C-alpha positions in Angstrom: -18.4 -6.2 19.5 -19.1 -3.3 17.0 -23.6 -4.1 16.9 -25.4 -4.9 14.1 -24.9 -2.2 11.3 -25.5 -1.7 7.6 -22.9 -1.9 5.3 -22.2 -1.7 1.4 -19.3 -3.5 0.3 -18.9 -2.6 -3.7 -16.9 -5.5 -5.2 -17.6 -8.1 -2.2 -17.6 -11.6 -4.1 -13.9 -12.0 -4.2 -10.3 -11.0 -2.7 -10.3 -8.9 -0.1 -13.9 -7.8 -0.7 -15.2 -11.2 0.2 -12.7 -11.8 3.3 -14.3 -8.2 4.8 -17.7 -9.2 4.2 -16.8 -12.3 6.0 -15.6 -10.9 8.8 -18.6 -7.9 8.9 -20.9 -10.9 8.5 -19.6 -13.0 11.3 -20.3 -9.7 13.7 -24.0 -10.1 12.9 -24.1 -6.5 10.5 -26.2 -6.5 7.8 -24.3 -6.3 4.8 -25.0 -5.4 1.4 -22.5 -6.5 -1.4 -22.9 -4.8 -5.0 -21.1 -7.0 -7.6 -21.1 -8.5 -11.2 -21.3 -12.4 -9.4 -22.8 -13.8 -6.3 -21.5 -17.6 -6.4 -18.7 -17.0 -3.6 -21.4 -15.3 -1.5 -24.4 -18.0 -1.8 -22.8 -19.8 1.9 -23.3 -16.5 3.7 -27.0 -16.9 4.6 -28.6 -12.7 5.1 -26.2 -11.5 2.8 -27.6 -9.6 0.0 -26.6 -9.2 -3.8 -27.4 -6.2 -5.7 -25.8 -6.7 -9.4 -23.0 -3.9 -10.1 -21.3 -3.0 -12.5 -19.2 0.4 -11.7 -18.4 1.1 -15.1 -22.5 2.0 -15.8 -23.6 5.5 -15.6 -25.6 6.0 -13.8 -25.1 3.1 -11.2 -28.5 1.3 -10.0 -28.1 0.6 -6.5 -31.9 -0.1 -5.9 -32.3 -2.7 -2.5 -30.1 -0.5 -0.3 -31.4 0.4 2.8 -32.7 3.9 3.3 -29.8 4.4 6.0 -26.2 3.1 5.7 -23.5 3.1 8.5 -20.5 2.7 6.0 -19.4 1.5 2.6 -16.4 0.0 1.3 -15.1 0.3 -2.4 -13.3 -2.7 -3.2 -13.0 -2.9 -7.4 -9.6 -2.4 -8.6 -7.3 -3.0 -11.7 -3.4 -4.1 -11.8 -1.9 -3.4 -15.0 1.1 -3.3 -15.3 3.0 -2.5 -18.5 6.1 -0.3 -20.0 5.0 3.2 -20.0 5.3 3.5 -24.0 3.2 0.6 -24.2 0.1 2.0 -22.3 -2.4 3.5 -24.4 -5.0 6.2 -23.4 -7.8 3.6 -23.2 -5.7 2.0 -20.7 -5.4 5.2 -18.8 -9.1 5.7 -19.0 -10.0 2.2 -17.6 -7.8 2.3 -14.9 -9.4 6.0 -14.1 -13.0 4.4 -14.5 -12.9 1.1 -12.1 -10.3 2.7 -9.5 -11.5 6.6 -9.4 -14.8 7.4 -11.2 -16.6 4.1 -10.0 -15.7 4.9 -6.4 -16.9 8.7 -7.1 -20.2 7.3 -8.6 -21.2 4.6 -5.7 -20.1 7.4 -3.0 -22.5 9.7 -4.5 -25.2 7.1 -5.2 -24.7 6.3 -1.1 -24.7 9.9 -0.2 -27.9 10.3 1.2 -28.1 6.9 2.9 -24.4 8.0 4.5 -25.9 11.0 5.8 -28.6 9.5 7.5 -26.7 7.6 9.9 -27.4 8.8 13.5 -23.9 8.0 15.0 -22.0 9.1 11.9 -20.8 6.9 9.0 -17.4 5.5 7.6 -16.0 5.0 4.0 -13.1 3.1 3.4 -11.1 3.2 -0.3 -8.3 1.3 -1.4 -5.1 2.7 -3.1 -1.6 1.1 -3.6 1.9 1.0 -2.0 2.7 2.3 -5.5 1.1 5.5 -5.2 3.9 6.2 -2.6 7.0 4.0 -3.6 7.8 4.7 -7.3 7.8 1.5 -9.1 8.2 0.6 -12.9 5.8 -0.1 -15.1 2.9 1.1 -13.0 2.4 4.0 -14.4 -1.4 4.1 -14.6 -2.4 1.9 -11.8 -0.6 4.7 -9.8 -1.9 7.4 -11.4 -5.8 6.0 -10.9 -5.0 5.6 -6.6 -3.5 8.9 -6.4 -6.4 10.2 -7.2 -7.9 8.0 -4.9 -6.1 9.6 -2.0 -6.4 12.9 -3.2 -10.3 12.1 -3.2 -10.1 10.5 0.3 -8.6 13.7 1.7 -10.8 15.9 0.5 -14.0 14.3 1.2 -12.7 13.6 4.6 -12.5 17.7 4.9 -15.7 18.2 3.1 -18.1 15.7 5.0 -16.6 16.2 8.5 -17.5 15.1 11.5 -20.4 13.4 9.6 -18.6 10.6 7.3 -15.1 9.5 7.6 -13.0 8.8 4.5 -10.1 6.8 4.7 -8.0 4.8 2.8 -6.1 1.7 2.8 -3.0 1.3 0.5 -1.7 -2.1 0.4 0.8 -4.1 -1.5 0.9 -7.5 -3.3 -1.9 -9.2 -2.0 -2.9 -13.0 -2.6 -6.0 -12.3 -4.6 -7.3 -13.5 -7.4 -6.9 -9.9 -9.1 -3.1 -10.4 -8.3 -3.2 -14.5 -9.9 -0.9 -13.3 -12.9 2.2 -12.2 -10.4 2.0 -15.2 -8.2 1.3 -17.6 -10.9 4.6 -20.0 -10.1 6.4 -20.3 -6.9 9.5 -18.5 -8.2 7.4 -15.5 -8.9 5.4 -15.7 -5.3 9.3 -15.8 -3.7 10.5 -13.3 -5.7 7.5 -11.0 -4.5 7.6 -12.1 -1.2 11.7 -11.2 -1.0 10.8 -7.4 -2.1 9.4 -6.6 1.1 11.0 -6.3 4.3 8.7 -8.9 6.0 9.6 -11.2 3.3 6.1 -12.5 2.7 2.9 -11.7 0.4 0.0 -10.0 2.4 -3.2 -12.2 2.7 -6.7 -10.9 2.0 -7.8 -11.5 5.8 -5.2 -9.2 7.2 -6.3 -6.3 4.6 -10.0 -7.3 5.8 -9.1 -6.8 9.6 -8.1 -3.4 9.0 -11.0 -2.4 6.7 -13.3 -3.6 9.5 -11.4 -1.5 12.2 -11.9 1.6 9.7 -15.9 0.8 9.7 -15.9 0.2 13.5 -16.7 2.5 16.5 -13.1 1.8 17.9 -11.8 4.3 14.7 -14.2 7.1 15.3 -11.0 9.7 15.7 -9.6 8.6 12.1 -10.3 10.1 9.0 -8.7 11.8 5.7 -6.0 8.6 6.2 -4.0 6.7 4.2 -3.1 3.2 5.6 -0.2 1.3 4.5 -0.4 -2.4 5.1 2.4 -4.0 2.7 5.0 -5.5 4.6 7.0 -2.7 5.5 7.9 -1.7 1.6 6.4 2.0 1.4 9.2 3.0 4.4 11.7 0.3 5.2 15.0 -0.6 3.5 16.7 -3.3 4.8 20.4 -3.8 4.5 22.3 -7.1 4.9 
């Protein structure tokens, strides 16, 4: 049992972020969700919603408590285009949402995280496409590679008080990925590309994030955790 703690989940109103909120809420923690929408949170009594657009500068996170035990940054993009069709604006938007938004949110929370008497934990999100080169992923893989570098750098800078880790999933069944899973044929083809022959669930990814926020992971920092059906490291031959 993790005990009652206070967490900010940026982008916690859909997909993986929402599953993290639900799991933490079930454990009796005090949850603050920063997102543009809150409809999916209405059935979760006691969850605090803060209007948040990570592209704004400066961020407005008024309403957070003075002390945070951890935060998760979930906003992300899936922009798949041939390299020659990607514009500089495409790259900048992916960097803004995946990387710069994470920086702004962490900076806005840093004083609160430092006040956690038992230390704090920050969880960021990368993608399998950083480690495994994939066609059409140049923009998002570049942005997420920056997130991995940020994770390791901040883990070193803020040890031992604040831990930083990142999760690098493969394709997961979330609203963000719905265009890639819009037909049974697409779903099956995506599943077959993974050694475990299926698509990940948001609950599986959320479970790892909750573990990284918990006291059970207090000797883990600066790590990139691959939860990707085996895609990043395995090749199966029949």
